[in-house]
N, C-alpha and C positions, 0 to 999 in steps of 0.2 A: 275368802268366802264371806258373803254377806250374812249378818245375823238375821235370823227370822224374826219378823215383827209380830207383836202380839195382837194386832188389830185386824179385823176382817177388811178385805180390800175390794174396792169398786173401780172398775175400769171405765174411762169416759171417752167421749168422741174427741177428735182433733180440735173441733171448735171449742169445746169446753176446756181442753188443755190450754189452748191459746188464751182464752179468757182468764183462766186461773193464773197463768204466767204473767199476765198484765195486771193482776191484783184483784180480779173479781172474787168475791167471797162466797159464792153459792154454786152448787151443782144441781141442775134441774133433773127431774126424774127421767125425762126423755133424752138426756145426754149420757145416760149410763148404758154401756154396752155389755158389761159382764158384772155379775154379782156373786157373792159367796154362795157356795152350795147349801150351807146351813144359814138361814136368815139370822142376822144378829138381833139382839133385843132392841126394840125401838128406843131411841135416845142414846144408843151406845156410841162410843168413839170408833170411827172407821177411817181407813186410809183411802186416798184417792190416787189412782195410777193412770198414766197415759197408756195408750194401746201398745207401746213398746215396753211397758213395765216400769217407766220412770216414776219415782215418787213425786207427787205434786203437792201433797198436804194431807192433814188429818182434820176431821170435823165430826159434827154430831149428826147422827142419822135421824130423819123424821119421815116415817113410813106413810103418814097420812097427807103430807104436804107435797105440792109440786116442786118446792125447794127441798130436794131429797137430802142434801148434805150441806150444812153450814160450816165453813172452814173455821178452825180454831188456830191452826199453826201450819207453817210451811217448813218447820224445822224438824227433821227426822229424829233429832235427839231429844225432843220434848217427851216427857212422860206426864200423863194427865192426872197427877195426884193432887193432894191438897196444896202442896207448895206451888204447883203450877197456877192454880186458881188464885192463890194469895198474891203471887207476882203480878198477875193480870190486874187485880184490883189496886195493888200498890202503884203500879205504873200509871193507871188511870188517875189516881188521886195526885200523884207526883206531877203529872202533866197539868192538871188544873192549878196546882200551886205555882207552877212555872209561868202560866199565862194570865192568871187573874191576880189582882191586888188582894191582900188579905181580907178586906171587908167584903169582897164579892164571893168569897168562899162560903159564907153563911147561907147563901141561896144560889145554887148553881147546879148544872147537870154534871153529876159525878161519873156516870157511865153512859155512853151513847152507842150501845149495840156493836155493830160490826166495826165502827171506827175505833173502838177500844178492844177489838178482838174478843168481844163477849157477845156473840150474835144473839139477837132477840131479847136483849136485856137493856132496859132504860132505868136509870136511877137518878132522881132529882132530889136535891137536898133543900128543905125548907126549914131553916133553923135547926131545931133538935129532932126533926122528923125526916126520915128517908122515905120517899115515895117510890116504890119499885113496881115496874111493869114487865112481865115476862111473856114473850110471844113465840117462843120456840119450845118444842117438846123436850129436847135435850137439856135445856136450861131449867125447865120446870122440874125435871128429875133431880136437879142439883140446887134447888132454891134454898134448902136448909143450910147447906154449906155456904152458898153465896151470901145469904143474909148474915150469917155469923161472921164471915170474913170481912164484909163491908163494915159492920159495926166495930170489929176489932181493929181494923186498919185505921179508921177515923179516930176512934178513942185513943189509940196508941199515939196519935199525932196531937192529942190534947183537945180534940173536938168533942163537944157535948152532943151525944146522940141518945135520945130517950125512947125512940120507937121506930119500927119499920112497918109501913102500911103498904099492903099489896093492892095495886090498882089493876086487877086482872079482869075488869068488866069490859072486855073488848071483843067484838065479834070475830076479829081476825084469829083469835085463839081456836075457834072452832075448825078452822082450816088445818090446824095442827092436831086435831082430835082432843083438844083440851076444853074443859068447862070454863065458863065465865064466873067471876066472883070477886069480892073485895073484902078487905078487913085487915085487922092488925095481925102481923106475924109474931107469934109468941117468942120473945127472946128469953133464953134460959135464965131463971132466977130474977127476972125483972117483970114488973107489972106494966101493962100497956098504958100509955097516957090516957087521961080522962077524956080528952077531946082530940078530934082530928083537925081542929081549926088552930092554926098557929100564926104568929106575927112574923113577917119578914120586913127587911128594909132593903130597897133596891133603888139606886140612884138618889138616895136621900128621901125617898117616899116610902111611907109605911103602908103595908097591906095586911089584911087578914086573909090567909089562904086556907080554904077548905080542902084538905087533901083527900077527903072521902068523896066529895060530891063536885069538886071543881073540874074544869075541863081537862081531859086526859089525865095527867099525873097531879093536877091541882091548879097549875098556873103556867102561862106560856113564858118560861124563863128564856127561851131562845130569842126573844124580842128585846132583851135588856138594853143592848147597845143601840138598837133602832129607836127605842124610847128616849134614850139619852140624847140621840141626835135630834129628835123632834124638840126636845127641850131647848137645845141651842138655836134651832131654826125659828122657834116660836117666840124667842125673847122680844118683848116690846110689841107683840102683835096680838090681835084678837083672833082666836082660833075656833072653828066649828068642828066638833068631833061628831060625825054622823053615825058611827057604828061603835059605840063606846065599850060594849061588853063589860070588862072589869073596871074600865075607866083609866087604865094604866097610861095610855098615850095622852089622854086629856090631863091627867095629873102631872105628867112630865112637862106638858106644854104650859100648864099653869105655874 
């Protein structure tokens, strides 16, 4: 006899089932064919089932969004307690340590949403500051836990983290029924840094990054290796940078 699961269940269309089995991380509102009799709390963990009752995964409910469920896990044995979230963050950090040289860990993307099974969460590290953006209702409800676990995980690894800045000034949050805003997240027992401007070094070039007012989370870290490639291609050449923005490509070319 199967043990009864503690999470409300949503049944989805065969099309949604096929997509989930191929790795798609979302369930759209119009793919749901049956819902619990009593509506769960918005942001709650829910199960997703096929029309034949097959367990497909568990995720976070978002009542205001067309993306109704964002999957967290396809493992029926997972329990979504603090240890679960800690493992998610530890796995994300361990992966960065495996793929980046040590010097690149000082400014890198620590969490990249669905790719790290933390849907709707982006965390960029700029030296001692973590810039965090939350775009899903379920993760917004858990931001205190996530912020604490992020800092604990990195500090336990010997990393210096002095502050967490929330960059939630994004119109996309309104589709989740969430307000926009930005500011320091208060870490227990620690004062926020005096400034949201911090220095990073990328590809040997130093930048001052304004985490509060810079583009998106502060700086386009995802272009790091493209900038490095430009530096190699530009060696010995005269380069015209027509759309310089922060000057990062021009500086690598120089």
